[in-house]
N, C-alpha and C positions, 0 to 999 in steps of 0.2 A: 753652655752656651746660657745666656739672659733668656727671660723670657723675652720673646718675639711678640712683637706689637702689643705687648704689656697684657699678653693674653694667659700666661703660663706655656704657651709654645716654646718647644726647642728644635734643635737640628739631634737627629739622631744616626747614627753611620750603619748604614743596610750596605755598603758594598766595597771590600776591602782586598787590593791585588798588592804585590810585592812594590807597584809604581803609581797606584790611586788609590783614593778614599773617595767614596761619595756619601752626601746626608741627604734623606727627607725630611722635610718639617711635620714635626708630631703635636699632637695636641696632649695636654699634661697629661692622659693616661696612656700616652704611647701610639696612637692610632695616627696614622700618617692621613695628613690635610691635602684632599683631590689629590690623589695618585699622580707624581712627574710634574706637579706644576710647578712646584717649589727648589728641587734639587741644587745641592750645591757640589762642587766636585774640585779636589786638589790632587795635583799631577805631579811626580817627579821626572824630571826629563835628565837624566845624568847629570845628577846632583841641585837643579834648578825645579825648586819648587813652584807652581803655579796655580792659577786659582782661576775656576769658570764658574757661572753662577746660572750656567744654562746647558749643563752636560746631557740633558734627555729631552726635555720643555723647556719648564722652568722660568716659564715669562712672567708669572707673577711674583718672583721674586726682587727685591729692591733694587733698584736700577745704580744706587749710590755709594761704592763703600772707599773707605779710605782706610791707609796703615798708618795708625800710628796718631790718626786724627788728626794729621798733616797733609800737605800737596794736594795733589789732585785727584778728583773723585774717578773710579775707574769701575767696569764692569768685569771684565778678564784681564789679568796681569800676572806679574811675577810676584813673590813675597818669598817670607823665610820662616822657618820654625820659630816662635815667639814673638811672633810681630803680633803686635795691639790691632784688629778688625773691627771696623766701626763700619756700622749699616744705617742709611737713612731712609724718611720718605723723599719724595719727590719735589720736596721742596728746598731740600739737603739742607735743615737746620735741625730736624727733629731727630732724634736717634731712636732706631726703632730695636736693635742686639747689639751685642759686642762681645766676642772672644777672641782668646787667645790662639793661636795658630801652632798645634800641638805636633810632635815628633812621630808622624805617622809610619814611617819606614824605619825602623832602628834598623842598625846592622845584625841586631842578635837573632837567630834561626829560630822559631818555637819548636818546641818536640812535637811532632805526629804521630797521633795515636798508632798504637798496632793493629793490625791485621788478626783477628782471631778464626780459630777455627770453629767454635762454636759460639751461638748465640742463645742462651736458654730463655725460653718462654713461660711468662706465667698470666692466669692461672695453666696449668695443663690441660691440653685439650685430649690428646691422642698420649698415651703413657710412650715415655722415652725419645717423643717425638719433639726435637727444637729444629733450630736452623744452622746449617752445617755450611763452612766454605765450598763453595764450586768452583769458582773461576775469578781470575781478575788481577790486579795489582801485579806485585811482585812474590805472591804468594802469604801463605800464613806465616805468622813472625816477623816479618819484615814491615818496614813502616808505611802509614799510607801516603801517597803522592795525591794531591789536591789535582782533583779532573779525573784521574783513573774510576773505572766502575767496576765494583766489586758484585758477585751473584752469590746468594746464598740459597742453598733448598731447604726446603723443608722434609724432614725423615727421620727416621731411627738411625741412632749411631753406625749400626754393623749393616746399614742395609744400603743397596747403592740406589735403589729406586726411587722416585720421587716425582710427586705431582704437583705441587706448588713452590714457585722462585719467586724472589725479591730481590731488587738491586739496591744500591748504596751508589752515589756520585756526589761530592760537596755538599754535603749537610742534608741531602735528600734524598729519605727513603720511598721506592715506588715498586707498585707490580711489574714483574718482568715481562711476562707472557699472557694477556687477555685473555686466551684462546682454551689456557688450561685450568683447571679448578680454580675461581677467581679467589685473589687472597687481594684485598681492600688495604691500600696503607692510603692513609689519609698524607697529603704531601706538606711536607714542612720543611723546619729551617733549621737544622741544626738542634732539634727537641731532643730535653734529656730522656724522656721515655716518649715509644712508639708503639700507638695501639693499632693493633690490625685484628681486620675478621678474615676467618676461613672460610670459603664456601657461602658466603654469606649466612652464616648459620653462628661460627663460635667466635666468640670476643675474646681476645687474649693481648698480649704484646712483650715488651722487652724493653731492657733498658739499654741506648743506645752506646755501643762500647766507641762510637767515634765522637761522641758528644766531647764538646770543649768550652768549660765554663768561663764567659767573659772574664776578661782581666778586670783588676778591682778599679773599675772609673768609672762610678756608678753616675758621675756628672754628665757623660758623653754616650754613654750606652744604654740607659736605661735601667740607672739605679740596681746594681746586685746588691749581695748581705755586705752592711758593713764591716770593719776589722774585728774578729774575736775580741772578744769581752774575758779581759784578765781579773787578777784581784783575787782578794781571799774570800770574798762576799757570795751571798747564791748564784749568781748569773755566772762565774768562772766558767769557761769555756762555749758560752751559748754567743749567739749573735742577732742583731736586728736585721731585717730586710724589708726591703720596700712595701710598702702599706697604700697610700696615696697622697695626692698633690694636689694643690689646691694654686692660686694666683700669689698665696701668702708664705706656704709652708710644703715641705717635702715630710711625709708623715712616715716612719720606719716602725715594724711590728717584732716585738720580740720570739721570736721564733717558736719557741714553746708554747705560745699563747696563743699564735695565729689563727687557731680553730676554735678558740675559745668564743662565749658569748660577749665578753669584755677583757679584749684583749689588751695587753703593756704596749704603749707605743712612747716613741719620743720626736719630736719635730724639729725637724732645721727651717730656720724663718730665714726668708729671701733677704729682703729687707738690709739686716743688719749682720747676716751669718752668723746668728747664734743658736744656742741649740734651748730646747724647754722642754717639759716634760708633757707628754700628751693628755688626751684630756680621757682614754682609756684605760683599764687595768689599775692596780693598788701598787706598783711599783716598775721602777724604782719611783720614790715619793720627791728627789731633790736631785736633778740636772744641773750641774753646773760644767764649766767647760776653760778652757786656756789655749793657747796656741798649739800645745802638743796634744792634750788629751780630751773626751769628752768623761764627765765623771759624774757615776750614777750611785744616789746613796739609799739608804732608809735609815730609820735609827739605830740598827744595827750592823750593818755591813757598808761597805764601799768597793765599788768594782770600776773600771774603765776602759777605753778602748781607744786608740789611736784618731785623733781629731783629724779627718781629713779635708778640713779647711783651706788649706795650701793649694788644694788644684779644682776649689769651687770654682764655676764660672761668673759666681753672682758677686757682684759689686754693691754693696751696700750706697743707699740714695740718702743723701745730708737732708737731715731736718734743722731748720731754724733754731740757732741758741740764740736767745735774743741780748741778753746780758753777758758777757767774756769773762764776769768775774766768776762763772758758775765753771768755766773751763780750767777745770784743776790740773795741777797746780799752778796758781798764779804769781806774778813777781810784780811788784808796783812800786818801784821807788820813787816814784812820783806823785803819788798817791792820786794817778790817772788810772784811766780803766777806757773801756770801748763798749758801744750800746750800739743795738741796731737802729738803722734810720730808715730805710727804704729798700725795694729791689726785691727780686722776685727767686734772685740764688742762681738764675740761668746766665750761660756766658755774656749773651745780649745784653742780660738786664740782674747784675750782681749785686749780689748782698752789701750793701753800704753800711758801714759801723763809723758812729761819730764819737770823739773824746767824752769820757764823762767823768764824772767824779766817782771814784773808789768807793766812800763812805756811799754813797745810796745809789750809784749807777744811772745817774740823773745826765742828760746831755750838758755838755759847759754852756755850747752854743748850738740851738736847733738848728741854725741857717748858716751855719760856719763850713762850707765845702772844703776847705784846704786840707783841715785836721781830721780826714777820712780816711778809712783803708778799705779796703771789698775783698769778696768769696765769690766766684772764683777768677782767677786771672784770665786773661784772654787767650791763652797759650794752655790752661790746664788741661789733663787729660782724665784725670777720675785716679791719678796716680799719685802718692806722697802728697804734699802742702801745695795750696793754691791760693795763697793770699798773697797782695801785694797793696802797695801806696797806690789810693785814687786819684792822688794828684802828686804827680814826681816833680812839680816843680817849686813842691815847698815840704817842710816837714809833716807828719813823722815818716819815717824810714822805717822799710819792713822788712826784716829779713828771714829765710824758712829754711830751718835747722833740723831735719828729718821731722818729728813731730810737734818739737819747740818754737815756737813764733815769737819772734823778737824783734822790738818797736823801740827804734830809738827817736832823741830828738836832739836836734846839733850835737850827733854824735855822742851824747849821754842817753845809759837806760832808762828808758822810758816806761815800758810795760812789756809783760812775756805772757804768754799764756800756751797751755796745750791743745793743739789742732783739733777740734772737735769734728773737724773734717775731711780728718787724714784719710788717704785712700779711699775717699766717696766720691761717687758721680753726682754732678748738678742735678737738682729735681729737671723732672721732664716739663 
């Protein structure tokens, strides 16, 4: 999801069932903003997806939402996977966030972890003692079923006596019996490593056998590792993981350098969805990208990883280009072009461009309002091209063909250019 209220905040999924998905608002570092105050929830009822902005409390969630930026505003209502959702301030004109509704409830069933007989502790506290399965679920070797309570006892393999037990249920480990020798287990939510204290004295832990790494959807679930790096260079087989975030960038660190005093990082730029070299470390020295891959280079080697931009919730914001002769490639059979005249670039106050001499870019007539074009058009949603004739009663005529904009005059080719604002949002 795009930054919320322009602060780098984002919605993070925190509850999912077979028929519902709930999100809380988080700061750029992942910390929840005012518990339960901004939650939103999606629910599937027999195939119909609905949206609720106040599932728990949520009174601070914006109260003006629209599907595909058209039609009536709503608070709670039905929608579909793939819908483009816009939310507004109470003035109903300022966009505060925007996202595409994902497919929460895919028909595919994820593989559930298997219930193990033994969980090894590390470091070893008592020789030969680990946690062994005691009860719960369908037994050792079966798949864990969400909601089942499993009990594990701390003992030696060939002993039946035990004095400490812990339990697991739906991602959370806890002490089972507070009256026996205490086993402190910090409440956790699907953590990979579990730390425990035996008898208020011995600190140890274990790798959680039920840990499920999040699917690679780091835009939505708090940035996991980027795709594995491939190629013949020195980074082959490594990966970048989330490092830091601010209002401009999301920074990722090369995992093998994460603990170094000067780690190697790359950055994703939110405003224009580009990838650049980070400010730390000494490699890669060059970062390039295309729609398929992010390419990492030094003077001696090249590596790459799959570019996940296609799932990015960030849509670049248009930056004014005053002279459309710079929007290459340009065709001007009439020896004319178009140059910026006025406007702030919003739907209500679009950028107006007037006819200009191609040789100099100077306006042909600064007071002529007839031979003008504008961006964005009144129905533009941020997708595709949004150019239009500013005066439909006269020429020029504007047509959008993909990212190529063609302007005709009395049905004759007049000027064409590559849209510099293609798939860009208007400035706020």
